[in-house]
C-alpha positions in Angstrom: 81.9 19.1 0.7 85.4 17.0 -0.1 84.7 12.8 0.3 88.4 12.4 -0.2 90.4 10.3 2.1 89.2 11.8 5.2 86.1 13.2 3.6 84.3 10.0 2.7 84.9 7.7 6.0 83.5 10.8 7.8 80.2 10.9 5.6 80.2 6.9 6.0 80.5 7.2 9.9 77.7 10.3 9.9 75.4 7.9 8.2 76.0 5.1 10.4 74.9 7.7 13.4 71.7 8.4 11.2 72.4 11.9 10.0 71.4 12.8 6.8 74.5 13.3 4.4 75.3 15.2 1.3 79.0 14.4 0.1 80.3 16.1 -2.9 83.3 14.9 -5.5 84.8 15.8 -8.6 84.7 11.8 -9.5 82.1 10.3 -11.5 83.1 6.7 -9.9 83.1 8.2 -6.3 79.6 9.5 -7.1 78.5 6.2 -7.7 80.0 4.7 -4.7 78.6 7.6 -2.2 75.1 7.0 -3.6 75.8 3.3 -3.0 77.0 4.0 0.7 74.0 5.9 1.5 75.2 9.4 1.0 73.5 11.7 -1.5 76.1 12.5 -3.8 76.9 15.9 -5.6 79.3 16.4 -8.4 80.7 19.6 -7.7 84.1 21.4 -8.2 85.3 25.1 -7.1 87.3 26.8 -9.7 88.6 30.6 -9.1 85.9 32.3 -10.7 83.0 29.5 -11.0 81.6 26.3 -9.5 80.9 23.5 -11.4 77.7 21.5 -10.6 74.3 22.2 -8.7 75.7 24.0 -5.6 72.2 25.2 -5.2 70.9 21.4 -4.3 73.9 20.9 -2.4 73.7 23.9 0.4 69.9 24.4 0.0 68.3 23.6 3.8 71.8 22.4 4.9 72.4 22.4 8.5 76.1 22.3 8.8 78.6 22.7 6.2 82.0 20.6 6.7 84.7 22.6 4.3 87.2 19.4 3.8 88.9 20.7 0.6 92.5 21.7 1.2 94.7 24.0 -1.2 96.4 22.1 -4.2 99.5 23.7 -4.5 101.7 20.7 -5.2 103.3 19.7 -8.5 103.7 23.4 -9.8 100.2 24.1 -9.3 99.6 27.6 -8.6 95.7 27.9 -8.0 94.1 30.7 -5.8 92.5 28.5 -3.4 91.5 31.7 -1.0 89.5 32.5 -4.4 87.5 29.6 -4.6 86.8 29.7 -1.0 85.6 33.2 -1.3 83.1 32.6 -3.9 81.9 29.3 -1.5 81.8 31.7 1.1 79.2 33.8 -1.0 77.1 30.9 -1.7 77.1 30.1 2.0 75.2 33.2 2.4 72.8 33.1 -0.3 72.0 29.7 0.9 72.0 30.8 4.7 74.2 27.9 5.8 74.9 29.2 9.3 77.2 26.5 10.9 80.2 25.8 9.2 83.2 23.4 10.0 86.3 24.3 8.3 89.1 22.0 8.3 92.4 23.2 8.2 95.9 22.6 9.3 98.4 22.8 12.0 100.6 23.8 9.2 99.6 27.6 9.5 101.9 27.8 12.3 104.9 26.9 10.3 108.5 26.6 11.3 108.0 28.5 14.9 109.8 25.9 17.6 108.9 25.5 20.9 105.3 24.5 22.3 102.0 25.9 20.0 98.7 26.3 20.8 95.7 27.7 19.6 96.8 31.2 21.0 100.0 31.2 19.3 100.0 33.6 16.2 100.0 31.4 13.2 103.1 32.1 11.1 102.6 30.3 7.8 106.1 29.0 6.0 104.5 27.6 2.8 102.1 28.9 0.2 99.5 26.3 1.4 99.9 27.2 4.9 99.3 30.9 3.5 96.3 30.4 1.9 94.5 28.0 4.4 95.1 31.0 7.0 93.6 33.1 4.7 90.7 30.9 3.9 89.9 30.3 7.7 89.6 34.0 8.1 87.1 34.3 5.5 84.7 32.3 7.7 85.9 33.2 11.0 85.6 37.0 10.6 82.0 36.5 9.3 80.0 37.2 12.4 76.8 35.6 10.8 78.3 32.4 10.8 78.9 30.0 13.5 82.5 28.3 12.5 84.6 26.1 13.9 88.3 25.5 12.6 89.8 22.1 13.2 93.7 22.5 12.3 94.6 18.7 12.3 98.2 17.5 12.3 99.5 14.8 10.2 97.1 12.6 9.1 97.7 8.6 9.0 95.5 5.5 8.9 96.0 1.9 8.4 96.2 2.8 4.6 98.6 6.1 5.1 101.6 6.4 7.1 104.9 8.6 6.8 106.7 5.0 7.6 105.9 3.6 4.6 107.8 6.4 2.7 110.5 7.3 5.3 111.5 3.4 5.7 115.2 2.7 4.9 115.9 6.3 3.7 119.5 7.8 4.7 120.3 11.3 5.9 117.0 12.4 7.2 117.2 15.6 8.9 115.4 17.1 12.1 115.5 13.8 14.2 115.1 15.4 17.4 112.2 17.3 16.3 108.7 16.2 17.6 105.7 14.5 15.8 102.3 16.1 15.5 100.1 13.5 14.1 96.3 12.3 14.2 94.7 9.0 13.4 92.0 9.4 10.8 89.4 7.5 13.3 90.0 10.5 15.8 89.7 13.4 13.5 86.0 12.0 12.2 85.2 11.8 16.0 86.1 15.2 17.2 84.4 16.6 14.0 81.3 14.5 14.9 81.8 15.7 18.5 81.8 19.5 17.0 78.3 18.7 15.5 76.7 16.9 18.2 77.9 19.2 20.8 77.6 21.9 19.5 81.1 23.1 19.9 80.7 26.4 17.3 83.1 29.5 17.1 86.2 27.3 18.3 89.4 26.9 16.9 90.7 23.2 17.7 93.9 21.6 17.3 93.4 18.2 16.4 96.8 16.3 17.5 97.3 13.6 19.5 98.6 14.5 22.4 102.1 12.1 22.9 104.8 13.6 20.9 108.2 11.7 21.0 110.9 12.7 18.3 110.8 11.6 14.7 114.2 9.7 15.2 112.6 7.8 18.1 108.7 7.2 16.6 109.9 6.2 13.2 112.8 3.9 14.3 110.4 2.2 16.5 107.5 1.8 14.2 110.0 0.4 11.5 110.7 -2.3 13.9 107.2 -3.0 14.5 106.5 -3.8 11.0 109.7 -5.5 10.1 110.8 -2.6 7.9 114.2 -1.0 7.4 114.5 1.9 10.0 115.1 5.3 8.6 118.7 7.1 9.5 118.3 10.7 10.8 121.7 12.7 10.8 122.7 14.6 13.6 123.6 17.8 12.2 121.6 20.7 11.9 118.6 19.3 13.9 116.0 21.8 14.6 114.0 21.5 18.1 110.4 21.7 16.1 107.3 22.7 17.8 104.8 20.8 19.7 101.1 21.3 18.9 99.1 20.7 22.1 95.1 19.8 21.1 92.6 21.8 22.2 91.7 22.9 26.2 88.2 22.0 24.9 89.0 18.7 24.6 90.5 18.0 27.7 87.8 20.1 29.5 85.0 18.0 27.4 86.7 14.9 28.5 87.5 13.9 25.0 89.6 10.9 24.8 92.0 10.3 21.6 90.9 6.5 21.0 93.8 5.5 18.2 97.5 6.4 18.7 99.5 6.9 15.5 
């Protein structure tokens, strides 16, 4: 559910691995593209009090639901994401879907400094983080479900990288804070591993295990790409947090293939 920047290539990858995949979108144009790529398309939009589209055909006889719909709280939006997820949860129970992968974010840890893992108490510092954490709990607290939460760090790919926005900017703050990023290819590999290896009822921090400082990382990357380097102010630089990937990934010998 949610065939956007991450969900669409994930669906393509699962189809290539011989899974039967249903994909939801709110766009009629994307609907056609899903069908073209061998994904069973569904036009579905979640609202706070209703679901628009044929949710029955999407959820009925479904083995695994990958929920990949983030809160939309930018640009002055004040939607109640939690109410949307509560409504979806009711439908999940109605159609007896029992395996859930909830795509979340390391933003739920907030501005805590130092090392962070899945045992760290989340302290969201944004409305988006607060609603994501509340939405996680809706599924995690339901013992009739097998829910795995994946909290991804900053998502990057060949067509999406912070350096394109940061290049040449002056007086940026927190240059000594570490980066916590993950490439889309590894996101897809982690989600696929949860399904194929039955890693259920887990919390996974999906973050690349190397954490240079922002200043070091973005300066180096700008040089490699022939871009003007960003400038970081040395004043009021916070320590930041280092988000460690789930121990499960290490135990299962999961190897990150694509560095940020």
